[in-house]
N, C-alpha and C positions, 0 to 999 in steps of 0.2 A: 212883565209889568208889575210894579210895586203898587200896593194899595196904600193911599195916604192915611196916615195915623190921625186919629182924632186929636184936636188941639190940647185936650186935657190928659192925654196919654202920658204917663211917667212911670218908669221902673224904680220901685223901691225894694230893698232887701232888709230882711230881718235875720238877725245872727244870734246864734247861741252855741254852746260847746258841750263836749262830753270827754271825759278823761279816764284813761287807764293808767294808773300810777305804776311805774315799773320799780322793781326791787333789785337787790343784788342778784345778778345772774339771769335777769329777765328784762326785756324792753317794754316800757309803756308806750302810750301813744296819746297825743292831743289831737281831738278831732273838732274842727270849727266848721259849722254848717251855716249856710245862707239860703233862705227861701226868697226868691225873686219874683215879683208879680206887680201887675198894674194896680196902683193904689185905688183907682176908681171901682175896681171889683171887690175891694176888701170889706165893705160893710156886710155884704151877704156872707162872706167867708167867715167873719167874726160871729155872725149869728149862728152859723152852722157848726163852728167850733164849740160855742157855748152849748149848743144842743147835745154835743158828745159827752158833756160832763154828767149826763144823766141826772140832772137836777142837784147834783152835789155843789156845795159851796167851794170856792177856790178855783182851781185850774186843772187842766191836764198836765201831768208831769211824768215823762217817760220812765223814770226810775221806780215810780209807784204804781204803774200800770200792770195788770196781769197780761199773760201771753195773749189771751183772747182779745183784750182791750187793745193791745199793741196790733194785733191784726186788723181790727176795725180802723184804728188810727191811721196806719200806713195805707190801707186801702183807700180812705177817705182823701188823704194827701194826694195819692197817685191820681185821683179823679179830678184834681184841681188844675186850673190853667196857670202853672207856675213852673219855675226852673229851680232845681237844687244845685248849688255850688258847694262843694266840700273840700276842705284842706286837711290832710292828716299829717301831723308832725311826729317823727319818731327818730331814733330811740329817745325815750323820756323817762329817766329816773326821777323820783320824787322831788329832789332838790332843783331839778331843771324845768319845773312846771311853768313858772313864769317865763322862762326863756322860750320854751316851746309855744306858749301863747303868742309871744311877740312874732316868732317866726311865722306862725300860722296866720295871725291877724294881718301882718304885712302882705302876705301872699294873697290872702283872701280879698282884701280891699283892692289890690291891683287888679285881680281877675274880675271883680265886680265892676270896676271902672271900665275895663275893656269890654265887659258884657253890656254897658250902657246904662248902668244904674246911676241915679243921681242922689239918692237919699239912702242912708243906712241907719237902721234901728238895732242897736245892740242891747242885749239884756243887761241891765245895771246889776253890778255885783255889790257895790257901795261906793261911797264918795272916793275913798283912797284908791282902790284899784281902777276905778273909772278915770280918775286923773292920770294914773299911770298909762292907761290905754290912750288917753288924749295926747300925752307926750310922745308915745310911739307914733301915732298918727301924724303928729306934726313933724316928727323925724322923717317919716316916710314921704311926706310932702316935699321936704327939703332935698330928699334923694331923687325926687322926680318919680317915684313909684306910685304915688296917689296924687290925682289932680286936685287943684283948689276947688274945683266945682263939686267934688263929692262931699256931701254933707253928712257927718257922723253924729248921731245922738243917742241917748240912752233911755230905756223905758223898762218898766217892771211888768213881768208876765200878767200879774192880776189886772193891769191896766190895759194891756193890748194882747188879746188872745192869739193874735198872729204870731207872736213869739213862741207859742206852743209847737208851731210847725217846725222851725229849726231845731228845737229841743228834741223832737221825735226823729228828725232826720239824722242828727248826730247821734242819738241813742241806737238807731237802726244800724248805722255804719259800725259803731263800736261793737254792737252784738255780733256782727258779721266778723269783726276782727278777733272776737273771742270763740269764734267757731259756730255761730248761729245766724246764718245768712237769711233766715226766714222772713224777716221784716224788711230788709234792704231790696229783696227781689221785686216786690211791687213798684219800687222806686226807680228801677234801673233806667227806664225810658226817660226820666226827667233829671237824672243825677249826673253830674260831672265832677269827677274826683281828681285832685291834684295832691300829690305826696311831696312833702318837704323833709330834708335831713336836718335834725336838731343838732347843732354843733356845740 
């Protein structure tokens, strides 16, 4: 027997990425992560995320956090009622970074649509790359990979702390790829990973 969902129930995804730039003789990887949650639960989550900044101005940013702070952040994320969907694209040499992003974003949006997500918020990089993403999304719609009902918008991390979550998830997965699985381990029960080949 299925429990009826409340009328205001809606799944939203927040998306960010992490990059390992490959050089001659080594393979890089592009990791794109989504945190999927019920929007109605997010005001409290935003308050709790802001509390994690320890009174500092700005935001949580994985690349700037100490190992101990990363422990606290991943433990907090694992305690939330959310799902993490991650796509890792490789191999990726530096010049293929945008190609890798396209491969990962197309697959991620498809997986999010299958998951039942209706709205996607991506971290804004700036006007020009955001427009490039929009062109990719339009192309994926024409291919039938992304439904017209999936709405994709852009936001800045300082404006929406929920974007700090996929930043941390992507960072934890990247750290594991580099040989440090410490931060991805707490996330294993909520994380689904998809690997794509960057051609």
